[in-house]
C-alpha positions as CSV (number, residue, x, y, z in Angstrom):
1,M,4.6,13.2,8.6
2,T,6.7,10.3,9.7
3,F,6.0,8.4,12.8
4,A,8.8,8.0,16.0
5,G,9.6,4.4,16.4
6,K,11.5,1.7,14.8
7,T,12.4,3.1,11.7
8,N,15.7,2.9,9.1
9,K,16.2,1.2,6.1
10,E,15.3,-2.5,7.0
11,N,11.8,-0.9,9.3
12,G,9.3,1.2,7.9
13,V,5.6,1.7,8.6
14,L,3.4,1.7,6.0
15,I,0.3,3.8,5.2
16,V,-2.9,3.1,4.0
17,D,-3.3,5.5,1.9
18,G,-7.1,6.4,0.3
19,G,-5.5,9.6,-1.6
20,C,-2.8,8.0,-3.2
21,D,-3.6,6.4,-6.9
22,T,-0.3,4.0,-7.1
23,T,1.6,2.6,-3.9
24,V,4.9,4.3,-2.6
25,C,7.6,1.4,-1.5
26,G,10.0,3.4,0.7
27,N,11.9,1.9,4.2
28,G,10.9,-1.1,5.3
29,F,10.6,-3.1,1.5
30,R,13.2,-4.9,-0.7
31,T,13.3,-3.9,-4.4
32,I,13.3,-7.1,-6.4
33,S,13.5,-5.3,-10.0
34,T,12.5,-2.3,-11.6
35,S,11.0,-1.4,-15.0
36,N,11.9,1.4,-17.5
37,G,9.2,3.1,-16.5
38,K,9.6,6.5,-14.1
39,A,7.4,8.8,-12.5
40,S,6.4,12.2,-11.3
41,L,5.6,12.1,-7.7
42,V,2.9,15.4,-6.6
43,G,2.3,15.3,-2.4
44,F,-0.8,17.4,-1.7
45,A,0.7,20.4,-2.9
46,E,1.4,20.7,-6.4
47,D,5.0,22.3,-5.4
48,K,6.2,19.2,-3.7
49,V,6.9,17.0,-6.3
50,E,9.5,13.7,-6.6
51,N,10.6,13.7,-10.6
52,N,12.1,10.2,-11.9
53,V,10.8,8.5,-9.2
54,P,11.6,4.4,-10.5
55,I,9.0,1.8,-11.4
56,G,9.0,-2.1,-10.1
57,T,8.0,-5.0,-7.6
58,A,8.7,-4.4,-4.0
59,V,8.9,-7.2,-1.5
60,T,8.1,-6.2,2.3
61,V,7.6,-8.4,5.7
62,V,4.2,-8.0,8.2
63,D,4.3,-10.0,11.4
64,L,1.2,-10.7,12.2
65,P,-0.4,-10.9,15.7
66,D,-0.1,-14.7,16.1
67,G,3.7,-14.2,15.4
68,T,4.0,-15.4,11.8
69,A,5.5,-13.7,9.6
70,L,3.9,-12.6,5.9
71,L,5.4,-11.4,2.5
72,L,3.6,-8.6,0.7
73,Q,4.5,-8.0,-2.9
74,V,3.9,-4.9,-4.4
75,N,4.1,-5.1,-8.4
76,E,4.4,-1.1,-10.3
77,G,5.1,0.8,-7.3
78,L,6.6,3.6,-6.8
79,I,10.6,2.5,-5.4
80,L,11.5,5.7,-3.4
81,T,14.7,4.0,-1.6
82,G,15.1,6.3,1.9
83,N,11.8,7.2,2.9
84,N,10.4,6.1,6.1
85,N,7.0,5.9,5.9
86,S,5.3,4.3,2.2
87,L,2.0,4.3,0.8
88,L,-0.8,1.4,0.4
89,S,-2.7,2.9,-2.8
90,C,-5.9,1.5,-1.7
91,N,-7.8,1.6,-5.6
92,Q,-4.3,0.1,-6.9
93,V,-4.9,-3.2,-4.5
94,R,-8.8,-3.1,-4.7
95,D,-8.5,-3.3,-8.6
96,Y,-6.5,-6.3,-8.1
97,G,-8.9,-8.2,-6.1
98,V,-7.7,-7.2,-2.9
99,V,-10.2,-6.5,0.3
100,I,-8.9,-3.3,1.6
101,N,-10.9,-2.9,5.0
102,D,-9.5,1.0,5.5
103,V,-12.6,2.5,7.8
104,P,-10.9,2.5,11.4
105,K,-12.8,0.3,14.1
106,R,-14.0,3.0,16.2
107,F,-15.6,4.2,13.2
108,G,-17.7,0.7,12.8
109,G,-14.7,-0.6,10.3
110,T,-12.1,-4.0,10.6
111,Q,-9.4,-2.2,9.5
112,N,-7.5,-4.7,7.6
113,L,-6.6,-6.4,4.3
114,Q,-8.0,-9.4,3.2
115,V,-6.6,-11.8,0.5
116,D,-7.6,-15.7,0.4
117,G,-8.5,-15.4,3.9
118,V,-5.7,-14.2,4.9
119,V,-5.9,-11.1,7.1
120,V,-3.6,-8.6,8.0
121,P,-4.8,-6.4,10.5
122,F,-3.9,-2.0,10.1
123,E,-3.3,0.0,13.6
124,L,-4.6,3.2,13.9
125,K,-2.2,5.3,14.8
126,R,-2.5,9.6,14.6
127,A,-5.9,9.3,12.6
128,L,-3.9,7.1,9.8
129,L,-4.6,3.1,9.3
130,T,-0.6,1.6,9.3
131,C,1.3,-1.8,9.3
132,N,4.7,-1.5,10.4
133,I,6.8,-3.5,8.6
134,R,10.1,-4.5,7.5
135,V,12.8,-6.4,4.5
136,P,12.6,-9.3,4.0
137,T,15.4,-12.0,5.0
138,D,17.0,-13.8,2.0
139,Q,15.5,-17.2,3.9
140,E,12.6,-14.7,4.1
141,L,12.1,-14.7,0.4
142,H,12.4,-18.3,-0.9
143,N,10.4,-19.9,2.6
144,T,7.4,-17.7,4.1
145,P,3.9,-17.4,2.5
146,M,3.5,-14.4,0.2
147,I,0.8,-12.4,-1.0
148,I,0.5,-10.2,-3.9
149,L,-0.8,-6.4,-3.7
150,S,-1.2,-5.5,-7.3
151,S,-0.9,-6.7,-10.8
152,D,2.3,-6.8,-12.9
153,K,0.5,-5.3,-15.6
154,E,1.4,-2.2,-16.4
155,W,-0.6,0.4,-14.3
156,D,-2.2,3.6,-15.1
157,P,-4.0,5.1,-12.4
158,D,-5.7,7.3,-15.4
159,L,-7.8,4.5,-16.4
160,L,-9.5,3.6,-13.0
161,T,-12.1,6.5,-13.5
162,D,-15.8,6.4,-12.8
163,G,-18.2,9.4,-13.3
164,P,-20.4,11.1,-10.0
165,L,-23.5,9.1,-9.2
166,S,-26.7,9.9,-11.0
167,P,-30.3,11.3,-10.1
168,D,-31.5,7.7,-10.1
169,Q,-28.6,6.4,-8.3
170,I,-28.7,8.7,-5.0
171,K,-32.2,8.4,-5.1
172,E,-31.6,4.8,-4.7
173,M,-29.9,4.9,-1.7
174,N,-31.8,7.2,-0.5
175,N,-34.6,4.6,-0.3
């Protein structure tokens, strides 16, 4: 699914995605570096596969409602140049300590992410939380505040695994 509007190599849409295990950096991101690692990107169906996707660090700009610009840096993301949409892995950023509120306002949530007192709002479009992004200029890379969204240590989503709730935990939740 591609969102209509201003998307090209310089601009993109960041979609908050609780179903992806790794952040995907498409249009609107500037690649800073890549590692020797590669990944296979599997979509909703197992026959939707992109192999040998580079892993790296990328930066994007979010223009906040008050007119200020903010850099968002993703480490250990999948670099998918040319893709209009980018995906923000909720659990990859949570694992780094970023507070991500992925419940829309209409359902009682706050639809934003928060780091160090900075709030980045999301917009609900077509049932998905999104944020317009753009490639930073050289000047912005050196002079704009930056929030780091994920660790620069090797990301292995297989290590982020919990078992099901126990009967006692469920009972406690129901009290």
